[in-house]
VMD Tcl script that builds the backbone (N, CA, C; Angstrom):
set m [mol new atoms 432]
animate dup $m
set s [atomselect $m all]
$s set {name element resname resid chain x y z} {
  {N N MET 1 A -29.377 47.786 191.617}
  {CA C MET 1 A -29.178 48.850 190.662}
  {C C MET 1 A -30.535 49.232 190.062}
  {N N ASP 2 A -30.728 50.467 189.971}
  {CA C ASP 2 A -32.015 50.877 189.426}
  {C C ASP 2 A -31.936 50.910 187.901}
  {N N GLY 3 A -33.046 50.924 187.191}
  {CA C GLY 3 A -33.115 50.833 185.725}
  {C C GLY 3 A -32.486 52.015 185.023}
  {N N PHE 4 A -32.590 53.209 185.625}
  {CA C PHE 4 A -32.019 54.395 184.998}
  {C C PHE 4 A -30.503 54.317 184.937}
  {N N VAL 5 A -29.875 53.902 186.016}
  {CA C VAL 5 A -28.411 53.784 186.059}
  {C C VAL 5 A -27.946 52.715 185.073}
  {N N LEU 6 A -28.663 51.600 185.007}
  {CA C LEU 6 A -28.320 50.523 184.075}
  {C C LEU 6 A -28.427 51.018 182.628}
  {N N ALA 7 A -29.489 51.747 182.301}
  {CA C ALA 7 A -29.664 52.283 180.945}
  {C C ALA 7 A -28.563 53.280 180.617}
  {N N LEU 8 A -28.162 54.081 181.582}
  {CA C LEU 8 A -27.087 55.045 181.373}
  {C C LEU 8 A -25.768 54.341 181.069}
  {N N TRP 9 A -25.475 53.245 181.806}
  {CA C TRP 9 A -24.250 52.484 181.545}
  {C C TRP 9 A -24.286 51.834 180.158}
  {N N VAL 10 A -25.413 51.296 179.752}
  {CA C VAL 10 A -25.548 50.679 178.424}
  {C C VAL 10 A -25.356 51.745 177.337}
  {N N LEU 11 A -25.930 52.931 177.553}
  {CA C LEU 11 A -25.764 54.028 176.607}
  {C C LEU 11 A -24.306 54.457 176.493}
  {N N ARG 12 A -23.614 54.550 177.614}
  {CA C ARG 12 A -22.187 54.918 177.608}
  {C C ARG 12 A -21.350 53.882 176.861}
  {N N LEU 13 A -21.583 52.606 177.122}
  {CA C LEU 13 A -20.821 51.540 176.456}
  {C C LEU 13 A -21.127 51.497 174.957}
  {N N GLY 14 A -22.391 51.737 174.588}
  {CA C GLY 14 A -22.750 51.775 173.171}
  {C C GLY 14 A -22.054 52.918 172.452}
  {N N PHE 15 A -22.020 54.103 173.088}
  {CA C PHE 15 A -21.321 55.252 172.504}
  {C C PHE 15 A -19.836 54.964 172.358}
  {N N LEU 16 A -19.248 54.334 173.371}
  {CA C LEU 16 A -17.824 53.985 173.322}
  {C C LEU 16 A -17.549 52.994 172.188}
  {N N ALA 17 A -18.435 52.017 171.994}
  {CA C ALA 17 A -18.277 51.044 170.903}
  {C C ALA 17 A -18.363 51.737 169.544}
  {N N LEU 18 A -19.319 52.666 169.374}
  {CA C LEU 18 A -19.428 53.410 168.120}
  {C C LEU 18 A -18.201 54.268 167.856}
  {N N LEU 19 A -17.661 54.870 168.897}
  {CA C LEU 19 A -16.459 55.685 168.756}
  {C C LEU 19 A -15.276 54.850 168.284}
  {N N TYR 20 A -15.094 53.666 168.899}
  {CA C TYR 20 A -13.996 52.783 168.477}
  {C C TYR 20 A -14.225 52.250 167.063}
  {N N ALA 21 A -15.445 51.975 166.671}
  {CA C ALA 21 A -15.735 51.508 165.314}
  {C C ALA 21 A -15.406 52.608 164.301}
  {N N PHE 22 A -15.763 53.855 164.617}
  {CA C PHE 22 A -15.445 54.978 163.737}
  {C C PHE 22 A -13.934 55.136 163.581}
  {N N LEU 23 A -13.197 55.062 164.669}
  {CA C LEU 23 A -11.737 55.184 164.604}
  {C C LEU 23 A -11.110 54.045 163.811}
  {N N ALA 24 A -11.669 52.846 163.901}
  {CA C ALA 24 A -11.155 51.711 163.131}
  {C C ALA 24 A -11.370 51.931 161.629}
  {N N VAL 25 A -12.528 52.473 161.257}
  {CA C VAL 25 A -12.803 52.743 159.844}
  {C C VAL 25 A -11.853 53.822 159.319}
  {N N VAL 26 A -11.627 54.869 160.102}
  {CA C VAL 26 A -10.707 55.932 159.693}
  {C C VAL 26 A -9.294 55.380 159.512}
  {N N ALA 27 A -8.854 54.552 160.441}
  {CA C ALA 27 A -7.509 53.954 160.336}
  {C C ALA 27 A -7.408 53.075 159.094}
  {N N ARG 28 A -8.455 52.312 158.785}
  {CA C ARG 28 A -8.438 51.439 157.614}
  {C C ARG 28 A -8.339 52.255 156.322}
  {N N VAL 29 A -9.083 53.348 156.236}
  {CA C VAL 29 A -9.031 54.201 155.050}
  {C C VAL 29 A -7.647 54.835 154.901}
  {N N LEU 30 A -7.063 55.292 155.993}
  {CA C LEU 30 A -5.723 55.887 155.936}
  {C C LEU 30 A -4.677 54.880 155.474}
  {N N VAL 31 A -4.735 53.673 155.988}
  {CA C VAL 31 A -3.772 52.635 155.591}
  {C C VAL 31 A -3.933 52.320 154.108}
  {N N ARG 32 A -5.183 52.227 153.630}
  {CA C ARG 32 A -5.415 51.943 152.213}
  {C C ARG 32 A -4.854 53.056 151.334}
  {N N ASP 33 A -5.061 54.311 151.716}
  {CA C ASP 33 A -4.533 55.438 150.939}
  {C C ASP 33 A -3.014 55.476 150.957}
  {N N LEU 34 A -2.409 55.174 152.077}
  {CA C LEU 34 A -0.945 55.147 152.153}
  {C C LEU 34 A -0.367 54.045 151.278}
  {N N ARG 35 A -1.013 52.890 151.259}
  {CA C ARG 35 A -0.538 51.800 150.397}
  {C C ARG 35 A -0.671 52.174 148.923}
  {N N ALA 36 A -1.770 52.823 148.564}
  {CA C ALA 36 A -1.957 53.247 147.168}
  {C C ALA 36 A -0.915 54.286 146.779}
  {N N ALA 37 A -0.586 55.198 147.680}
  {CA C ALA 37 A 0.433 56.212 147.394}
  {C C ALA 37 A 1.814 55.585 147.276}
  {N N ALA 38 A 2.082 54.541 148.044}
  {CA C ALA 38 A 3.386 53.884 147.983}
  {C C ALA 38 A 3.576 53.150 146.658}
  {N N ARG 39 A 2.486 52.690 146.049}
  {CA C ARG 39 A 2.574 51.991 144.773}
  {C C ARG 39 A 2.917 52.942 143.635}
  {N N GLY 40 A 2.693 54.227 143.850}
  {CA C GLY 40 A 2.966 55.201 142.798}
  {C C GLY 40 A 1.705 55.480 142.008}
  {N N PRO 41 A 1.763 56.504 141.182}
  {CA C PRO 41 A 0.570 56.870 140.420}
  {C C PRO 41 A 0.263 55.839 139.337}
  {N N ALA 42 A -1.007 55.673 139.067}
  {CA C ALA 42 A -1.413 54.774 137.989}
  {C C ALA 42 A -1.080 55.436 136.648}
  {N N GLU 43 A -0.710 54.627 135.695}
  {CA C GLU 43 A -0.386 55.135 134.362}
  {C C GLU 43 A -1.696 55.402 133.627}
  {N N LEU 44 A -1.899 56.620 133.166}
  {CA C LEU 44 A -3.146 57.003 132.507}
  {C C LEU 44 A -3.269 56.399 131.111}
  {N N GLY 45 A -2.173 56.276 130.446}
  {CA C GLY 45 A -2.138 55.737 129.095}
  {C C GLY 45 A -0.702 55.700 128.612}
  {N N ARG 46 A -0.530 55.191 127.400}
  {CA C ARG 46 A 0.820 55.141 126.842}
  {C C ARG 46 A 0.743 55.170 125.324}
  {N N LEU 47 A 1.799 55.662 124.736}
  {CA C LEU 47 A 1.925 55.676 123.287}
  {C C LEU 47 A 2.914 54.591 122.883}
  {N N VAL 48 A 2.538 53.813 121.897}
  {CA C VAL 48 A 3.427 52.794 121.341}
  {C C VAL 48 A 3.813 53.259 119.945}
  {N N VAL 49 A 5.106 53.315 119.665}
  {CA C VAL 49 A 5.600 53.780 118.362}
  {C C VAL 49 A 5.394 52.667 117.339}
  {N N ILE 50 A 4.641 53.001 116.285}
  {CA C ILE 50 A 4.347 52.037 115.220}
  {C C ILE 50 A 5.310 52.218 114.054}
  {N N GLU 51 A 5.577 53.476 113.726}
  {CA C GLU 51 A 6.452 53.774 112.586}
  {C C GLU 51 A 7.271 55.014 112.908}
  {N N SER 52 A 8.585 54.931 112.623}
  {CA C SER 52 A 9.466 56.060 112.875}
  {C C SER 52 A 10.574 56.061 111.822}
  {N N PRO 53 A 10.403 56.848 110.756}
  {CA C PRO 53 A 11.379 56.841 109.660}
  {C C PRO 53 A 12.800 57.196 110.091}
  {N N GLN 54 A 12.956 58.125 111.028}
  {CA C GLN 54 A 14.290 58.551 111.468}
  {C C GLN 54 A 14.850 57.673 112.589}
  {N N GLY 55 A 14.018 56.810 113.161}
  {CA C GLY 55 A 14.494 55.898 114.206}
  {C C GLY 55 A 14.404 56.431 115.617}
  {N N GLU 56 A 13.939 57.649 115.799}
  {CA C GLU 56 A 13.828 58.209 117.160}
  {C C GLU 56 A 12.471 58.865 117.310}
  {N N PRO 57 A 11.611 58.405 118.130}
  {CA C PRO 57 A 11.728 57.257 119.035}
  {C C PRO 57 A 11.715 55.939 118.255}
  {N N ALA 58 A 12.293 54.933 118.855}
  {CA C ALA 58 A 12.441 53.642 118.186}
  {C C ALA 58 A 11.088 52.949 118.031}
  {N N VAL 59 A 10.943 52.215 116.924}
  {CA C VAL 59 A 9.722 51.447 116.674}
  {C C VAL 59 A 9.557 50.423 117.796}
  {N N GLY 60 A 8.346 50.348 118.339}
  {CA C GLY 60 A 8.054 49.423 119.437}
  {C C GLY 60 A 8.243 50.041 120.808}
  {N N ALA 61 A 8.825 51.226 120.873}
  {CA C ALA 61 A 9.033 51.888 122.171}
  {C C ALA 61 A 7.679 52.244 122.790}
  {N N THR 62 A 7.605 52.136 124.105}
  {CA C THR 62 A 6.396 52.478 124.849}
  {C C THR 62 A 6.679 53.711 125.675}
  {N N ILE 63 A 5.832 54.726 125.536}
  {CA C ILE 63 A 6.036 56.003 126.227}
  {C C ILE 63 A 4.860 56.237 127.165}
  {N N PRO 64 A 5.088 56.223 128.487}
  {CA C PRO 64 A 3.985 56.501 129.419}
  {C C PRO 64 A 3.553 57.957 129.313}
  {N N LEU 65 A 2.262 58.200 129.465}
  {CA C LEU 65 A 1.702 59.540 129.324}
  {C C LEU 65 A 1.308 60.114 130.675}
  {N N SER 66 A 1.494 61.419 130.816}
  {CA C SER 66 A 0.972 62.130 131.982}
  {C C SER 66 A -0.311 62.831 131.542}
  {N N ALA 67 A -0.966 63.540 132.442}
  {CA C ALA 67 A -2.247 64.166 132.130}
  {C C ALA 67 A -2.136 65.174 130.992}
  {N N VAL 68 A -1.003 65.842 130.884}
  {CA C VAL 68 A -0.732 66.755 129.763}
  {C C VAL 68 A 0.616 66.353 129.181}
  {N N THR 69 A 0.598 65.910 127.936}
  {CA C THR 69 A 1.820 65.440 127.277}
  {C C THR 69 A 1.989 66.200 125.969}
  {N N THR 70 A 3.136 66.853 125.816}
  {CA C THR 70 A 3.414 67.592 124.589}
  {C C THR 70 A 4.292 66.749 123.669}
  {N N LEU 71 A 4.067 66.884 122.372}
  {CA C LEU 71 A 4.836 66.162 121.365}
  {C C LEU 71 A 5.401 67.160 120.373}
  {N N GLY 72 A 6.652 66.936 119.967}
  {CA C GLY 72 A 7.267 67.801 118.976}
  {C C GLY 72 A 8.756 67.581 118.882}
  {N N ARG 73 A 9.376 68.351 118.011}
  {CA C ARG 73 A 10.812 68.209 117.772}
  {C C ARG 73 A 11.637 68.893 118.855}
  {N N GLY 74 A 11.080 69.903 119.531}
  {CA C GLY 74 A 11.812 70.649 120.552}
  {C C GLY 74 A 12.125 69.800 121.775}
  {N N LEU 75 A 13.254 70.082 122.402}
  {CA C LEU 75 A 13.697 69.294 123.557}
  {C C LEU 75 A 12.863 69.537 124.804}
  {N N ALA 76 A 12.056 70.591 124.834}
  {CA C ALA 76 A 11.220 70.884 126.001}
  {C C ALA 76 A 9.943 70.044 126.023}
  {N N ASN 77 A 9.680 69.275 124.988}
  {CA C ASN 77 A 8.470 68.457 124.918}
  {C C ASN 77 A 8.593 67.200 125.771}
  {N N SER 78 A 7.438 66.685 126.182}
  {CA C SER 78 A 7.415 65.422 126.927}
  {C C SER 78 A 7.882 64.271 126.045}
  {N N VAL 79 A 7.438 64.273 124.786}
  {CA C VAL 79 A 7.835 63.251 123.807}
  {C C VAL 79 A 8.546 63.967 122.669}
  {N N VAL 80 A 9.835 63.729 122.535}
  {CA C VAL 80 A 10.637 64.362 121.493}
  {C C VAL 80 A 10.584 63.477 120.252}
  {N N VAL 81 A 10.132 64.072 119.145}
  {CA C VAL 81 A 9.978 63.362 117.877}
  {C C VAL 81 A 11.056 63.873 116.931}
  {N N ASP 82 A 12.016 63.015 116.606}
  {CA C ASP 82 A 13.110 63.384 115.712}
  {C C ASP 82 A 12.666 63.123 114.277}
  {N N ASP 83 A 11.971 64.101 113.709}
  {CA C ASP 83 A 11.467 63.969 112.343}
  {C C ASP 83 A 11.460 65.355 111.707}
  {N N PRO 84 A 11.958 65.484 110.473}
  {CA C PRO 84 A 12.006 66.810 109.851}
  {C C PRO 84 A 10.623 67.398 109.569}
  {N N PHE 85 A 9.574 66.595 109.538}
  {CA C PHE 85 A 8.224 67.085 109.274}
  {C C PHE 85 A 7.448 67.406 110.552}
  {N N ALA 86 A 8.071 67.246 111.705}
  {CA C ALA 86 A 7.437 67.595 112.986}
  {C C ALA 86 A 7.854 69.002 113.373}
  {N N SER 87 A 6.910 69.763 113.920}
  {CA C SER 87 A 7.209 71.123 114.390}
  {C C SER 87 A 7.832 71.062 115.774}
  {N N ALA 88 A 8.429 72.170 116.198}
  {CA C ALA 88 A 9.056 72.218 117.523}
  {C C ALA 88 A 8.028 71.936 118.619}
  {N N GLU 89 A 6.851 72.564 118.513}
  {CA C GLU 89 A 5.727 72.270 119.403}
  {C C GLU 89 A 4.584 71.823 118.508}
  {N N HIS 90 A 4.505 70.534 118.279}
  {CA C HIS 90 A 3.599 70.004 117.252}
  {C C HIS 90 A 2.178 69.780 117.772}
  {N N ALA 91 A 2.039 69.035 118.864}
  {CA C ALA 91 A 0.708 68.675 119.362}
  {C C ALA 91 A 0.760 68.480 120.873}
  {N N VAL 92 A -0.424 68.449 121.476}
  {CA C VAL 92 A -0.528 68.185 122.910}
  {C C VAL 92 A -1.651 67.180 123.138}
  {N N LEU 93 A -1.355 66.196 123.986}
  {CA C LEU 93 A -2.349 65.198 124.412}
  {C C LEU 93 A -2.762 65.548 125.833}
  {N N THR 94 A -4.063 65.621 126.080}
  {CA C THR 94 A -4.552 65.918 127.425}
  {C C THR 94 A -5.564 64.865 127.842}
  {N N TYR 95 A -5.530 64.550 129.121}
  {CA C TYR 95 A -6.467 63.590 129.704}
  {C C TYR 95 A -7.482 64.390 130.500}
  {N N ARG 96 A -8.728 64.370 130.051}
  {CA C ARG 96 A -9.798 65.132 130.703}
  {C C ARG 96 A -10.908 64.176 131.076}
  {N N GLY 97 A -11.217 64.144 132.364}
  {CA C GLY 97 A -12.258 63.213 132.812}
  {C C GLY 97 A -11.783 61.798 132.647}
  {N N ARG 98 A -12.331 61.104 131.686}
  {CA C ARG 98 A -11.916 59.725 131.402}
  {C C ARG 98 A -11.554 59.534 129.941}
  {N N SER 99 A -11.256 60.638 129.250}
  {CA C SER 99 A -10.976 60.579 127.813}
  {C C SER 99 A -9.693 61.326 127.477}
  {N N TRP 100 A -9.066 60.893 126.388}
  {CA C TRP 100 A -7.894 61.560 125.854}
  {C C TRP 100 A -8.314 62.477 124.717}
  {N N TYR 101 A -7.663 63.642 124.647}
  {CA C TYR 101 A -7.896 64.597 123.569}
  {C C TYR 101 A -6.547 65.006 122.997}
  {N N VAL 102 A -6.520 65.210 121.673}
  {CA C VAL 102 A -5.306 65.677 121.007}
  {C C VAL 102 A -5.632 67.009 120.341}
  {N N GLU 103 A -4.654 67.916 120.381}
  {CA C GLU 103 A -4.826 69.230 119.778}
  {C C GLU 103 A -3.552 69.586 119.026}
  {N N ASP 104 A -3.718 70.018 117.797}
  {CA C ASP 104 A -2.585 70.480 117.007}
  {C C ASP 104 A -2.196 71.875 117.500}
  {N N ARG 105 A -0.899 72.139 117.614}
  {CA C ARG 105 A -0.417 73.426 118.136}
  {C C ARG 105 A 0.047 74.348 117.012}
  {N N GLY 106 A -0.663 74.326 115.899}
  {CA C GLY 106 A -0.305 75.201 114.778}
  {C C GLY 106 A 0.860 74.672 113.967}
  {N N SER 107 A 0.998 73.381 113.884}
  {CA C SER 107 A 2.116 72.799 113.134}
  {C C SER 107 A 1.931 73.013 111.636}
  {N N THR 108 A 3.028 72.967 110.913}
  {CA C THR 108 A 3.004 73.178 109.465}
  {C C THR 108 A 2.344 72.009 108.745}
  {N N ASN 109 A 2.671 70.794 109.149}
  {CA C ASN 109 A 2.190 69.602 108.444}
  {C C ASN 109 A 0.959 68.969 109.080}
  {N N GLY 110 A 0.477 69.502 110.182}
  {CA C GLY 110 A -0.743 68.991 110.794}
  {C C GLY 110 A -0.525 67.746 111.637}
  {N N THR 111 A -1.532 67.447 112.430}
  {CA C THR 111 A -1.559 66.261 113.279}
  {C C THR 111 A -2.709 65.385 112.799}
  {N N LEU 112 A -2.460 64.103 112.671}
  {CA C LEU 112 A -3.482 63.185 112.148}
  {C C LEU 112 A -3.887 62.166 113.209}
  {N N VAL 113 A -5.187 61.914 113.313}
  {CA C VAL 113 A -5.720 60.844 114.152}
  {C C VAL 113 A -6.474 59.903 113.230}
  {N N ASN 114 A -6.006 58.686 113.129}
  {CA C ASN 114 A -6.591 57.679 112.232}
  {C C ASN 114 A -6.692 58.206 110.800}
  {N N GLY 115 A -5.698 58.987 110.376}
  {CA C GLY 115 A -5.627 59.492 109.014}
  {C C GLY 115 A -6.362 60.801 108.776}
  {N N ALA 116 A -7.093 61.304 109.763}
  {CA C ALA 116 A -7.834 62.563 109.608}
  {C C ALA 116 A -7.100 63.686 110.325}
  {N N THR 117 A -7.007 64.846 109.667}
  {CA C THR 117 A -6.332 66.002 110.254}
  {C C THR 117 A -7.182 66.599 111.372}
  {N N VAL 118 A -6.541 66.981 112.478}
  {CA C VAL 118 A -7.241 67.619 113.600}
  {C C VAL 118 A -6.655 69.002 113.830}
  {N N GLY 119 A -7.478 69.910 114.307}
  {CA C GLY 119 A -7.033 71.253 114.648}
  {C C GLY 119 A -7.449 71.558 116.068}
  {N N ALA 120 A -8.764 71.627 116.280}
  {CA C ALA 120 A -9.318 71.839 117.624}
  {C C ALA 120 A -9.167 70.540 118.409}
  {N N PRO 121 A -9.274 70.597 119.727}
  {CA C PRO 121 A -9.160 69.364 120.514}
  {C C PRO 121 A -10.119 68.287 120.005}
  {N N ALA 122 A -9.566 67.139 119.663}
  {CA C ALA 122 A -10.344 66.016 119.139}
  {C C ALA 122 A -10.185 64.819 120.073}
  {N N PRO 123 A -11.265 64.100 120.350}
  {CA C PRO 123 A -11.161 62.942 121.243}
  {C C PRO 123 A -10.384 61.806 120.587}
  {N N MET 124 A -9.694 61.063 121.424}
  {CA C MET 124 A -8.968 59.870 120.979}
  {C C MET 124 A -9.364 58.712 121.867}
  {N N GLY 125 A -9.507 57.547 121.276}
  {CA C GLY 125 A -9.806 56.343 122.037}
  {C C GLY 125 A -8.601 55.424 122.035}
  {N N PHE 126 A -8.616 54.472 122.952}
  {CA C PHE 126 A -7.523 53.505 122.992}
  {C C PHE 126 A -7.545 52.686 121.701}
  {N N GLY 127 A -6.380 52.549 121.092}
  {CA C GLY 127 A -6.260 51.850 119.818}
  {C C GLY 127 A -6.182 52.794 118.637}
  {N N ASP 128 A -6.513 54.081 118.835}
  {CA C ASP 128 A -6.420 55.066 117.754}
  {C C ASP 128 A -4.959 55.352 117.437}
  {N N GLU 129 A -4.717 55.720 116.174}
  {CA C GLU 129 A -3.364 56.050 115.731}
  {C C GLU 129 A -3.195 57.556 115.615}
  {N N LEU 130 A -2.078 58.035 116.126}
  {CA C LEU 130 A -1.723 59.450 116.105}
  {C C LEU 130 A -0.473 59.600 115.251}
  {N N GLN 131 A -0.500 60.555 114.313}
  {CA C GLN 131 A 0.663 60.786 113.465}
  {C C GLN 131 A 1.156 62.207 113.650}
  {N N VAL 132 A 2.441 62.309 114.015}
  {CA C VAL 132 A 3.125 63.589 114.180}
  {C C VAL 132 A 4.304 63.563 113.227}
  {N N GLY 133 A 4.232 64.374 112.167}
  {CA C GLY 133 A 5.259 64.307 111.127}
  {C C GLY 133 A 5.157 62.951 110.445}
  {N N GLY 134 A 6.265 62.250 110.384}
  {CA C GLY 134 A 6.267 60.918 109.802}
  {C C GLY 134 A 6.187 59.815 110.844}
  {N N VAL 135 A 6.086 60.170 112.110}
  {CA C VAL 135 A 6.072 59.193 113.199}
  {C C VAL 135 A 4.620 58.871 113.569}
  {N N ARG 136 A 4.316 57.575 113.613}
  {CA C ARG 136 A 2.966 57.129 113.991}
  {C C ARG 136 A 3.010 56.440 115.346}
  {N N PHE 137 A 2.026 56.769 116.167}
  {CA C PHE 137 A 1.879 56.187 117.506}
  {C C PHE 137 A 0.508 55.532 117.613}
  {N N ARG 138 A 0.385 54.580 118.535}
  {CA C ARG 138 A -0.914 54.002 118.896}
  {C C ARG 138 A -1.153 54.294 120.375}
  {N N LEU 139 A -2.339 54.786 120.705}
  {CA C LEU 139 A -2.694 55.072 122.091}
  {C C LEU 139 A -3.186 53.788 122.738}
  {N N ASP 140 A -2.508 53.363 123.796}
  {CA C ASP 140 A -2.880 52.149 124.538}
  {C C ASP 140 A -3.227 52.491 125.975}
  {N N ARG 141 A -3.923 51.575 126.610}
  {CA C ARG 141 A -4.255 51.730 128.028}
  {C C ARG 141 A -2.980 51.671 128.855}
  {N N GLY 142 A -2.981 52.405 129.950}
  {CA C GLY 142 A -1.842 52.386 130.855}
  {C C GLY 142 A -1.918 51.199 131.793}
  {N N ARG 143 A -0.849 50.958 132.478}
  {CA C ARG 143 A -0.821 49.882 133.478}
  {C C ARG 143 A -1.369 50.426 134.792}
  {N N PRO 144 A -2.156 49.603 135.522}
  {CA C PRO 144 A -2.712 50.093 136.802}
  {C C PRO 144 A -1.655 50.286 137.862}
}
mol reanalyze $m
mol bondsrecalc $m
mol representation Tube
mol addrep $m
């Protein structure tokens, strides 16, 4: 066998090995993504009810949050707050980037974060307290 033919065969086998390695990596990534999708979405955060004068939501209840969560007395909200001092559309919690923000939606009694009134979107950290009407919540980390 001459050297050129031998080099050509080595080149062909090397290309074939690289092709199979690439396909193995693609298959591994696909399997990992399918397993992650089967587990369901990760919980971004949750609200824990600290105080609820009317009893709804119940004290100690944990409410998982989606990227946009509305709070208020109206039944169309993600979190329904049964309190006479809560507006129908009281506030909205949004997850942007890696942070939570709360915005008052023009409620009569205002929305409080750690005792301070908010109007424009205000950042919230895990452990901060949110008050809608007479109901107080604590923002906690979600489960992975």
